[in-house]
C-alpha positions in Angstrom: -30.2 24.3 17.8 -27.7 25.8 16.3 -24.7 27.1 18.8 -22.6 30.2 19.0 -20.1 28.9 21.1 -19.6 25.7 19.9 -18.9 27.4 16.3 -16.4 29.7 18.3 -14.9 26.6 19.7 -14.0 24.9 16.1 -13.3 28.1 14.6 -10.3 28.6 17.4 -9.4 24.6 17.0 -9.0 25.3 13.4 -7.2 28.7 13.8 -4.5 27.1 16.1 -4.3 24.0 14.0 -1.4 24.0 11.8 -2.4 21.1 8.9 1.5 21.1 7.7 2.4 20.4 11.4 -0.1 17.7 12.2 0.7 16.0 8.7 4.3 15.8 9.5 4.1 14.3 12.9 2.8 11.3 10.8 4.2 11.5 7.4 8.0 12.9 5.8 7.1 15.4 3.6 9.5 17.2 1.0 8.8 20.8 0.0 7.9 21.9 -3.9 7.0 25.2 -4.3 3.8 26.0 -1.9 3.0 22.6 -1.7 4.3 19.3 0.0 4.5 15.6 -1.2 4.9 12.7 0.6 4.4 9.0 0.3 0.2 8.5 1.3 -0.4 6.9 4.4 -3.8 5.3 3.6 -2.1 3.2 0.9 0.7 1.7 0.1 3.0 3.5 -2.7 6.7 4.3 -3.5 6.1 7.4 -5.8 4.6 10.3 -3.8 1.1 11.2 -4.8 0.0 12.2 -1.1 0.0 16.5 -1.2 -0.5 18.7 1.4 -0.8 22.4 0.7 -1.0 24.6 4.1 -1.7 28.1 2.8 -5.2 26.5 1.5 -5.9 24.1 4.6 -6.3 20.8 2.4 -4.7 17.7 2.0 -5.3 15.3 -1.2 -3.8 12.0 -2.2 -4.1 11.4 -6.3 -3.8 8.1 -6.0 -6.7 6.7 -3.2 -8.3 10.0 -3.1 -8.3 10.6 0.2 -8.6 14.5 1.1 -9.9 16.9 3.6 -8.5 19.3 6.0 -6.8 18.9 9.4 -9.2 17.2 11.2 -10.2 14.7 8.3 -6.6 13.7 8.1 -6.4 13.0 12.1 -10.3 11.1 11.9 -8.3 8.8 9.1 -5.2 8.9 10.8 -6.6 7.7 14.1 -9.8 5.9 13.3 -12.2 8.2 14.9 -15.1 10.3 13.7 -14.6 13.8 12.7 -16.0 15.6 15.6 -13.6 13.1 17.5 -10.7 14.5 16.0 -11.7 18.0 16.6 -12.2 17.2 19.9 -8.7 15.4 20.3 -6.8 18.3 18.6 -8.6 20.8 21.1 -7.3 18.4 24.1 -3.7 18.6 22.4 -3.8 22.2 22.0 -5.2 22.9 25.3 -8.5 24.3 24.1 -11.5 23.3 26.5 -15.0 22.4 24.9 -18.0 24.8 25.6 -20.7 22.9 27.7 -24.0 23.3 26.1 -27.4 23.4 28.5 -28.8 19.9 28.9 -32.5 19.3 29.3 -34.1 18.0 32.0 -34.0 14.6 30.4 -30.2 14.6 29.7 -30.0 15.9 33.0 -31.7 13.1 34.9 -29.8 10.4 32.2 -26.6 12.0 33.6 -27.2 11.6 36.9 -28.4 7.6 36.3 -25.0 7.3 34.8 -23.1 8.9 37.7 -25.5 6.8 40.3 -24.6 3.2 38.5 -21.1 4.1 38.0 -20.9 4.8 42.0 -22.9 1.3 42.8 -20.3 -0.3 40.5 -17.5 1.1 42.2 -19.2 0.0 45.3 -19.9 -3.6 44.4 -16.3 -3.9 43.4 -15.3 -2.6 46.8 -17.7 -5.1 48.3 -16.6 -8.2 46.5 -13.0 -7.4 47.0 -12.9 -6.8 50.7 -15.3 -10.1 50.4 -12.1 -12.0 48.8 -9.2 -10.6 50.9 -11.0 -9.4 54.3 -13.6 -12.1 55.2 -14.0 -15.7 55.5 -16.5 -15.7 53.1 -13.7 -15.4 50.3 -11.5 -18.2 51.5 -13.1 -20.4 48.3 -11.9 -17.2 46.2 -8.7 -17.2 47.3 -8.1 -20.7 47.3 -9.1 -20.5 43.9 -6.7 -17.6 42.8 -3.8 -19.6 44.5 -4.7 -22.4 42.0 -4.6 -20.3 39.0 -1.0 -18.6 40.8 -2.4 -15.3 41.0 -0.4 -13.3 43.4 -1.6 -10.8 46.3 0.0 -8.2 44.1 -2.0 -8.9 41.2 -5.4 -9.3 43.4 -4.9 -6.2 44.4 -3.7 -4.5 40.8 -7.2 -5.7 39.2 -9.0 -5.3 42.4 -10.1 -9.0 42.1 -12.8 -10.3 44.2 -15.5 -12.7 45.3 -19.2 -12.8 45.4 -20.3 -15.1 48.6 -22.6 -18.2 48.0 -25.9 -16.3 49.2 -29.0 -15.3 47.3 -28.9 -11.8 48.3 -25.6 -10.9 50.4 -24.7 -7.9 48.2 -28.6 -6.6 47.6 -29.2 -6.7 51.6 -26.1 -4.9 52.2 -26.4 -2.2 49.8 -30.3 -1.7 50.4 -29.6 -1.2 54.0 -26.9 1.6 52.7 -29.5 3.4 50.9 -29.0 2.1 47.9 -32.3 2.0 45.7 -33.2 -1.0 44.3 -33.7 0.0 40.7 -29.9 0.8 40.4 -28.8 -3.0 41.4 -31.5 -3.9 38.6 -30.3 -1.3 36.2 -26.6 -1.8 36.7 -27.1 -5.6 36.4 -26.1 -6.6 40.1 -29.6 -8.2 41.1 -32.6 -9.7 39.0 -35.9 -9.7 40.2 -37.4 -13.0 41.8 -40.2 -14.6 39.6 -43.1 -14.6 42.2 -42.4 -10.8 42.8 -40.9 -11.2 46.2 -37.8 -9.0 45.7 -34.6 -9.2 44.1 -31.6 -11.8 44.3 -28.1 -11.5 43.8 -26.8 -12.0 40.0 -23.5 -13.1 41.0 -23.1 -15.9 43.6 -20.1 -18.2 44.6 -17.9 -16.6 41.6 -14.6 -15.1 42.1 -15.2 -11.5 40.3 -13.4 -9.4 38.0 -14.3 -5.8 37.7 -14.3 -4.6 33.8 -13.4 -1.0 33.5 -13.7 1.5 30.2 -10.9 3.0 28.9 -10.7 5.7 31.6 -10.7 2.9 34.2 -14.2 3.9 35.5 -15.9 0.2 36.2 -18.6 -0.7 33.8 -19.6 -4.4 34.7 -18.2 -7.5 35.9 -17.1 -10.8 35.3 -17.7 -13.8 37.4 -16.2 -17.1 37.1 -17.4 -20.3 38.6 -15.4 -21.9 41.1 -16.4 -25.5 39.9 -17.4 -27.4 36.5 -21.3 -25.7 36.9 -22.5 -23.2 34.1 -22.1 -20.9 32.8 -18.5 -21.0 33.3 -18.5 -17.4 32.7 -21.0 -14.7 33.5 -21.0 -11.2 32.7 -23.1 -8.2 33.5 -25.8 -7.8 31.2 -25.6 -4.7 28.6 -26.4 -1.6 30.5 -26.0 1.9 29.6 -22.6 1.5 31.1 -21.7 -1.8 29.6 -21.5 -2.7 25.8 -19.3 -6.0 25.3 -18.9 -5.4 21.5 -17.1 -2.0 22.3 -15.0 -2.9 25.9 -12.3 -4.6 25.9 -10.6 -5.8 29.4 -7.7 -4.2 30.7 -7.5 -1.2 28.4 -7.3 1.2 30.8 -4.0 -0.3 32.1 -2.6 -1.5 28.9 -2.8 1.8 26.8 0.3 3.2 27.3 2.1 -0.1 27.3 0.4 -0.6 24.0 1.1 2.4 22.4 5.1 2.3 23.8 5.5 -1.5 22.5 3.7 -0.6 19.0 1.1 -3.6 18.8 -1.7 -4.9 21.2 -2.1 -8.5 22.2 -5.6 -9.5 22.3 -6.5 -13.1 24.3 -9.9 -14.5 24.7 -10.9 -14.2 28.3 -10.0 -11.6 31.8 -7.9 -14.6 33.5 -5.5 -15.1 30.3 -5.2 -11.1 30.4 -4.4 -11.2 33.6 -1.8 -14.1 33.6 0.0 -12.3 30.5 -0.4 -9.1 32.5 1.6 -10.6 35.6 3.8 -12.2 33.7 5.3 -8.6 32.7 3.9 -8.1 29.2 1.6 -5.2 30.0 0.2 -4.4 26.3 -2.6 -7.2 26.4 -6.6 -6.9 26.3 -9.2 -9.3 26.0 -12.6 -9.6 24.5 -15.5 -10.3 26.8 -17.0 -13.4 26.0 -17.6 -12.4 22.4 -16.2 -12.5 19.1 -13.4 -9.8 18.4 -15.4 -7.0 16.6 -14.7 -4.1 14.4 -15.3 -1.9 17.2 -12.7 -3.4 19.0 -10.0 -3.3 16.2 -10.8 0.5 15.7 -10.2 0.9 19.4 -7.1 -0.3 19.4 -5.4 1.1 16.0 -5.9 4.8 18.1 -3.0 3.4 20.1 -1.1 1.4 17.9 -0.9 -0.2 14.2 -0.5 -3.7 15.1 -2.4 -6.5 16.9 -1.3 -9.7 18.0 -3.8 -12.3 18.3 -3.1 -15.2 21.3 -6.3 -17.2 21.3 -6.4 -21.0 22.7 -4.3 -23.2 20.8 -7.4 -25.7 20.8 -10.0 -26.2 17.6 -12.5 -23.4 19.1 -9.5 -21.3 19.6 -7.8 -21.7 16.2 -11.5 -20.9 14.8 -11.9 -17.8 17.0 -8.7 -16.4 15.7 -9.6 -17.2 11.9 -12.7 -15.3 12.8 -10.8 -12.5 14.2 -8.6 -12.4 11.6 -11.0 -11.9 9.0 -12.5 -8.9 10.8 -9.2 -7.0 11.2 -7.7 -7.8 7.6 -8.3 -4.5 5.6 -8.5 -2.3 8.5 -5.1 -1.1 8.1 -3.9 -3.2 11.2 -0.6 -5.0 10.6 -1.7 -8.4 12.4 0.4 -11.4 13.7 -0.8 -14.5 16.0 1.1 -15.7 18.9 0.9 -19.5 18.4 0.7 -21.2 22.3 1.9 -25.1 22.2 0.9 -28.1 23.8 -3.3 -27.3 23.2 -3.1 -24.6 26.0 -4.2 -21.2 26.6 -1.6 -18.6 27.7 -2.8 -18.7 31.1 -2.0 -22.3 31.3 1.3 -22.0 29.3 2.8 -19.3 31.6 1.8 -21.5 34.7 3.5 -24.2 33.3 6.7 -22.8 31.3 6.8 -19.5 32.9 6.8 -15.6 31.9 9.9 -15.9 30.3 8.7 -18.4 27.9 5.6 -16.7 27.0 7.8 -13.5 26.2 9.5 -15.9 23.6 6.4 -16.6 22.0 5.5 -13.1 21.6 8.7 -12.6 19.7 7.9 -15.4 17.6 4.6 -14.3 16.6 3.5 -15.3 13.0 2.6 -12.9 10.2 -1.3 -13.1 9.4 -0.2 -15.0 5.7 2.0 -17.5 7.4 -0.4 -18.3 10.1 -3.3 -18.6 7.9 -0.7 -21.0 5.6 -0.3 -23.3 8.0 -3.7 -23.7 9.8 -4.9 -24.5 5.9 -2.4 -27.3 5.4 -3.2 -29.1 8.9 -6.8 -28.4 8.7 -7.9 -29.0 4.8 -7.3 -32.6 3.2 -5.1 -31.4 0.4 -4.6 -35.2 -0.7 -7.8 -35.1 -2.9 -8.6 -32.4 -5.7 -11.4 -30.9 -3.7 -9.4 -30.6 -0.7 -6.6 -28.9 -2.9 -9.7 -26.6 -4.5 -10.9 -25.6 -0.8 -7.4 -25.2 0.6 -6.3 -22.7 -2.3 -9.4 -20.7 -1.7 -8.8 -20.3 1.3 -5.6 -18.5 1.4 -6.6 -16.4 -1.7 -8.1 -13.5 0.7 -5.1 -13.5 2.5 -2.6 -13.5 -0.6 -4.3 -10.8 -1.9 -3.3 -8.7 0.9 0.5 -9.1 0.3 2.3 -6.3 -1.4 5.6 -6.9 -1.8 6.2 -9.0 -5.0 9.1 -11.2 -3.7 7.0 -11.9 -0.7 4.1 -13.0 -2.8 5.8 -14.7 -5.0 7.5 -16.8 -2.2 3.9 -17.6 -0.6 2.8 -18.8 -3.9 5.2 -21.2 -4.4 5.3 -22.4 -1.1 1.6 -23.0 -1.5 1.8 -24.7 -4.9 4.5 -26.7 -3.7 2.4 -28.0 -0.4 -0.9 -28.4 -2.7 1.2 -30.0 -5.7 -0.1 -27.5 -8.0 1.2 -25.3 -10.6 2.2 -22.0 -9.8 0.4 -20.7 -12.8 -2.7 -22.1 -11.5 -2.2 -20.3 -8.5 -1.4 -17.2 -9.9 -4.6 -17.4 -12.3 -6.7 -17.8 -9.6 -5.7 -15.0 -7.3 -5.8 -12.7 -10.5 -9.4 -13.9 -11.0 -10.1 -13.6 -6.9 -8.7 -10.0 -7.0 -10.4 -9.1 -10.5 -6.7 -7.6 -11.2 -3.0 -8.0 -12.1 -0.5 -8.9 -9.4 1.1 -5.6 -8.0 3.8 -4.2 -9.1 6.7 -3.6 -6.7 5.9 -1.2 -3.9 8.5 -1.8 -1.3 8.3 -2.2 2.1 5.4 -0.8 4.2 5.1 0.0 7.8 1.7 -0.7 8.0 -1.1 -2.2 5.8 -3.0 0.1 3.6 -6.1 1.9 4.9 -7.5 2.6 1.6 -6.5 1.4 -2.2 -5.1 3.2 -4.9 -8.3 3.9 -7.5 -7.7 4.8 -11.2 -10.2 7.2 -12.2 -11.2 8.7 -15.8 -10.8 12.6 -15.2 -13.4 14.6 -17.9 -12.9 18.2 -19.0 -16.3 18.6 -17.2 -14.7 17.5 -13.7 -11.7 19.5 -14.2 -13.8 22.3 -15.1 -16.1 22.1 -12.2 -13.0 21.6 -9.8 -11.5 25.2 -11.3 -15.0 26.7 -10.3 -15.2 25.1 -6.6 -11.7 26.4 -6.1 -12.2 30.1 -7.1 -16.2 30.0 -5.5 -14.5 29.1 -2.3 -12.3 32.0 -2.4 -14.9 34.2 -3.5 -18.6 33.9 -3.3 -19.1 36.7 -6.3 -17.8 33.9 -8.4 -20.6 31.5 -7.3 -23.3 33.9 -8.1 -22.1 34.5 -11.6 -21.4 31.1 -12.2 -25.2 30.2 -11.0 -26.4 32.9 -13.6 -25.1 30.9 -16.5 -24.8 27.3 -15.1 -27.6 26.2 -12.8 -26.2 24.4 -10.0 -28.6 21.8 -10.1 -27.7 20.8 -13.5 -24.0 19.9 -12.7 -23.9 16.1 -13.9 -20.9 15.0 -11.2 -22.6 14.4 -7.9 -19.7 15.7 -5.6 -19.4 18.7 -7.4 -23.2 19.8 -7.6 -23.0 18.8 -3.5 -20.1 21.1 -3.0 -21.4 23.9 -5.0 -25.3 23.6 -3.7 -23.8 24.0 0.0 -21.5 26.9 -0.9 -24.6 28.4 -2.3 -26.4 27.9 1.0 -24.0 29.7 3.2 -23.7 32.2 0.5 -27.4 32.9 0.6 -27.4 32.7 4.7 -25.0 36.1 4.3 -22.1 33.6 6.7 -18.3 33.0 6.1 -17.0 29.8 4.9 -16.0 27.5 7.5 -14.1 24.3 6.4 -14.4 22.4 9.3 -18.3 22.8 9.2 -18.4 22.2 5.7 -16.4 18.9 6.0 -18.8 17.8 8.5 -22.0 18.3 6.3 -20.1 16.9 3.0 -20.1 13.2 1.7 -16.8 11.7 1.9 -16.6 11.8 -1.6 -17.2 15.4 -2.1 -14.8 16.3 0.9 -12.1 14.5 -1.5 -13.4 16.3 -4.5 -13.1 19.6 -2.6 -9.6 18.9 -1.5 -8.6 17.9 -4.7 -10.0 21.3 -6.0 -8.1 23.4 -3.3 -4.8 21.0 -4.0 -4.6 20.9 -8.1 -3.1 23.4 -9.5 -4.0 26.0 -12.4 -1.0 25.5 -14.1 0.3 28.2 -16.5 -3.4 30.0 -16.8 -4.3 33.1 -14.3 -7.3 32.8 -12.0 -9.5 35.0 -14.4 -8.5 32.8 -17.7 -9.2 29.4 -15.7 -12.3 30.3 -14.6 -13.6 31.6 -18.2 -12.4 28.4 -19.5 -13.8 26.5 -17.0 -17.3 28.2 -17.2 -17.2 28.1 -21.2 -17.0 24.3 -20.8 -19.6 24.1 -18.2 -21.8 26.5 -20.0 -21.5 24.7 -23.5 -22.5 21.3 -21.7 -25.4 22.9 -19.7 -26.7 24.4 -23.1 -26.1 20.8 -25.3 -28.3 19.3 -22.3 -31.1 21.9 -22.8 -30.5 21.9 -26.9 -31.5 18.1 -26.8 -34.4 18.4 -24.4 -36.0 20.8 -26.5 -35.3 19.3 -29.8 -36.8 16.3 -28.1 -39.9 17.8 -27.0 -40.5 19.4 -30.1 -40.3 16.0 -32.2 -42.9 14.6 -29.5 -45.2 17.8 -29.8 -44.9 17.7 -33.5 -46.1 13.8 -33.8 -49.0 14.7 -31.4 -50.0 17.1 -34.3 -49.7 20.1 -31.2 -48.3 23.5 -33.0 -46.6 24.4 -29.7 -43.6 22.3 -31.3 -42.7 25.6 -33.2 -41.7 27.2 -29.9 -39.7 24.7 -28.9 -37.9 24.2 -32.2 -37.0 28.5 -32.0 -35.9 27.5 -28.6 -33.9 24.7 -29.6 -32.6 27.1 -32.4 -31.4 29.8 -30.3 -29.6 27.3 -27.9 -27.4 25.9 -30.5 -26.6 29.8 -32.1 -25.1 30.5 -28.3 -23.1 27.1 -28.5 -21.7 27.9 -31.8 -20.6 30.9 -30.5 -18.9 29.4 -27.8 -17.2 27.2 -30.2 -15.4 30.3 -31.8 -14.8 32.1 -28.8 
């Protein structure tokens, strides 16, 4: 349902958003005439191809073809959706977002979520009090003491203990008026198989509350005190808890991540707690699952770099390689903290101390260096088959190196280590990337989010962009153009998409709202619209540019019509149908107009 208050909200945020100011907070720009130029933040380059035209409200990169308005720019830089970019900008400007009327179902769901959060907070306090205030918590205290977890850390993370009893929490909560369905929905209890009530999911485990970015408890992780299984037990998936989207400790770490410029990712919450306690505050942990693309996007909102510090055993190293494959190509600068002695971060800190771990962080290896060491250690490159496997394992990361000097050095090292000719390595690298080795592009501050793409630009596409630009400014232009060239006949998909949406807006008597249009268009169409608005018309006036564009597009349309009528006439003539004469006459009429256009 269309909401006028939301339209007004978007218009207000748009009106108060300064594209130039926003872009310059990320990218240095230099003014040339009525536009600004800089090196594109979305792909690596030395010669600026990124253009901002403030009076039009659009940016466009002529290298990687990223384009859009201020909200599109924010969404690309922050790795968030278009509407999230609007909300983020509104927060910065202090503009409150309107609240819409909710359906009874939505009200009921919101109430359920609020109740579950309340129950989770009660459970956090229950487990914490069991650990710190009762004799029931003695086993938990002994465990934490053995892991060198201080009382301050226990209080900081509200660590707790689930007693060795089947229904200690359930009984206590039911007596306090908590409904049984909330204990089940929140994953704190499970139904007995014989139908005789419920029992506590967590028993005889130290308990770690898991919070979302805003510090709200969404679930729990429980660790056994002995060798029983499962070693770790997490809250099951609920309306609040999704392991693929939550990183343990991010609510405490996000400010430190932003300040440090990178996040440290460890495997489990005990590792994260130990690292945090060692004074390294920019640490988070995935929750018993592989590092995901959602995790990566979450961290990239706060910093452009991610340091992985998984266990140094074989399983941990394989997990590191899987995580690196997820992150590569997302725009994150990646390093790996290598923990020696086959230990995890928690064990290393307990044995060597906080300062020693902080030194490991400083010595974190770049992705390529880590991958090279891993490949040389784990592939038997004494045989020809092993050399080939090792070489192919390195190709994906080598293609990500943009500095020729660095790439050349790694090619040389890899060739020497595998006893291969450098030319063979280079040939394999070219074949893998389907392109030549990169030219010198200089050092980069962050890995590219996009790649530069060379596109063939036709006269029809250039003419289409002129029409789009002028139709954006004057709906009368579009009305005239549509009488000469049916919009459905436009050959370029993106340009046809833009023009049809502009026509729809004009037909409804609405004014153009670039934020709304940007949210409706495909990514390719947004980029094409941006290019149309940013591209200069040259020495021609707008009237001359439009006349030329109209002539080009009208002639192309007539040519298609001529071919269609001619083919139809030929088909009818073969069938002995006299209607072919009318088709031939129509084809001839179209040909005459085309010839007139040729001489104008």
